N, C-alpha and C positions, 0 to 999 in steps of 0.2 A: 726735318731741319727747321721746324718752327722756331722763330726767334733768333736764328743765326744770321750774322751780318758779314758781308764780304766787301772789300775794296778792290777794284780792278783799275790799275793805271793803264793809260792808252786804251781806254774802254770804248771809244767811239767807232773804231774801225777794226777790221781784220780779226786776229786772234783774240784781242781784248773784247771786242764786241761779241763775238761768238761765245766766248766763255762767260761774259756777264749775262747774256740771255739764257745760257744753259743753267747757270747758277740760280737765276731768277725762276726758271721753270721748276727747279728742284726745291724751291721754297725759301731760298735765301733772300733777305733784303740786301740789295747791292748798290753801292755807290761807285760810279765810274768817274774817272778823271781824264782830262786831256786838255790840250791848248786851244782846240777849235770848238766853238759852241755848237755849230750845226750838226756834226756827226753825233755828238753827245745827245743832243735833243732828239735826233731821229732814233737813236738806240733806246732812249727812255720811252719814247712814244710807242715803239714796236713792242717793248716789254710790257707796258701798261695795257696794250691791246690784247696781250696774252694773259693778262691777269697777274702779272708779276709786280714786285715792288722794287723799282729802280729810281735812283736819284743821280744827278750829275753835278759835278763841280768843275768849272773851268779853272785849270791850274797848270802851272809849269812845275813839274816835279823835280826840276833841277834847282828850284828856289826854296830854301828852307821855310820861308814864311808861307808860301803856298802849300807846302806839305803839311804844316801845322794846321792851316785852315781846312784842308781836306779831311784830316783825321778829326778835327774838332766838329766839323759839320756831320760826319758820320756818327759820332757819339751823340751829338745833340739830336739828330733826327731818329736814330735807331737804338741808341743806348750803349752800344759796345762794338767791338771789332773782333770777329772770330777768325777771319781769313783775309790775308793780303795776297793778291796775285800781282807780283812785281813784273808787269808785262811791257811797260813802255820801253821803246828802243828805237834806234835809227841805224842806218848803214850808209855807206858812201858808194857811188859808182866805182867800178874797178879802176884803181889807180896804182901804178907802180909805187912801191914803198918809198922810193927816193923822191917822188913827186907829190906826196900827200901834204897839203898845206897844214901848217901847225894849227891854224884856227879850226880846220875840219877835224883834226885829231882831237883837239880839246872838246869840241862839240860832241863827238861820239863818246868820249870818256864821260862827259857830264851826263848825257842822257842814259847811256847803257850801264854805267857803274855808279857815279855819284848819286844820281836820282834814286837808284835802288838802295843805296846805303842810307840816304835820308829817310826814305819810306820805311825801311827796316828799323831805324832808330825810333821813328814815331810809333810804329807798331809795338815795339818792345815797351815803350812807356805806357801805352794803353793796356796791352795784354797782361803785363805783370801786375797791374793794380786793379783790374776789373774782377768782378765776382759773378760766376766762377772764373778763376784765373786761367790764363793761357790762351793759346790760339795757334794758328798755322800760317806759315809764310811759304808761298810757292814762287820760286824765281824762274823766270823765262830765260833759260840759257840759250843753247843752239847746238846743232851738230858741229858748229864752228868752235864750240868749247873743247872739241876733241881733234878736229882736223880742219885746216883752213882751206878756203877757196883761194885761187890766185888773186893777187893784188887786193887783199882784204886786211891789211895789217891792223888798222884801227879797230875794225869790228871784231876780228879774231882775238886781238889782245884783250879787249874788254870782256868778251865772252869767257875766255880762260880766267880772267879775274873774277867774274861772277861765280865760277866754281869755288874759288877760294872764299868768297864772301858767304856762299851757301854753307860751306863746311864750318866756318867760324860762327855763323848764325846758329847752326845746329848745336854746336858746342856751348856757346854762351847762353842759348835759350833753355837749356835743360833744366836749370834750377828754377825757371819760371813756368814750366810746362808749355814752352813755346817750341813747336816742331818746325823744321824747315827742310824742304826738298826742292829739287830742281828738275824742270822738264825741258829736255833738249829736243827741239823740233826741227824737222827737215822737210822742206818743200811742201808746206801747207799752202793751198790755193787761196791766197789773199791778193788784194790789189797790189800790195807792196812786193810780193814775190811772183807776180804774174809773168814777169819777164823771163823767169827761169824756164817756163814751159816753152818759150819761143826760142831762146838761145842763151845758154850759160857758158861762160868761158871755162875751159877745162885745163888741167895742168899741162897737157901736151900742146897747148896753144890753139886747139880747135874750139869751135863754138857749136854746141849741140843743145837742143831742147831736152829737158829732163822730165821724168815722170813726176806727177804731183798727187797729193791726196786732199780730200775734202777737209776743210777747216773744222768741221763738226767733230772729227775724230780727236782733235786737240782739245776742244771744249769738253768732250766726254771725259778725257783724261784729267782735266783740271777738276771737274766735279768729283771724280773718283778720289783724287788726292785730298780735296777739301773735306770729303766725308769720312776720311779715316779717323778713328779715335786717336786722341793725343798720345796714347801709349804705343802707337804703331806709326811707322814712317816709311815712305819710299824716298830714299835719299837722292837717287838719280833715276830718271825715266827718260828713255828716248822714244819719241813717236815720229815716224818718218815714212815717206813714200817708199814702199817696199823695194822698188827697182831703181831708186835714185843712186847715183855713183858716190857712195859714201863708204861702204864696206868693200875692202879689196883694193885693187890697183886700177880701177876704171877711170 
């Protein structure tokens, strides 16, 4: 993968951090973005200690100007963008649909959907004009793109919308050799999802801890998707803890 360059949003923690480090180990130059400088700096330091090439940009990817700055810095430092992992996202604590504050709804839509759209736009502008042309966009969906958890209207609605954006991106990117696929993740053991192992609200009203999987399995999947040739694509991939209550009536 000598010379290939990836951008990972939400790259300072969780799935983004694990994926950025894995891409770095695989030979990619990686630019990570996030709103908090400390996690970004720690991820870069850990990557450099492993011999990888990582750089960070403090950016709010809901802000078009910050997105343009992110992609501009990636091109300035590494010359091109071959892979975008649209990973940044947020969720709300479980709240009955009728009680979700409008401000919280808009915040989730901004982070989970609008930011992904803005980064995809920026990636198109770079990938269609670089030489060699093209690249790959990987969208972080969720198993919630298929089935909701109780009291998760905002998060679930945005993840269903991500699936539509993934399909439109795949279609509109064809003429520019831009491939797009979606990875739907269930119960990766990250700081954000740690509460699921302790107690997750179930559709029957009970609260039960759920099985989790190591986040490295998600990172390995991201590297696999990134390394596909542009004439091949995995449109949708689900990576989940085997025994989590997703398939069936659990």
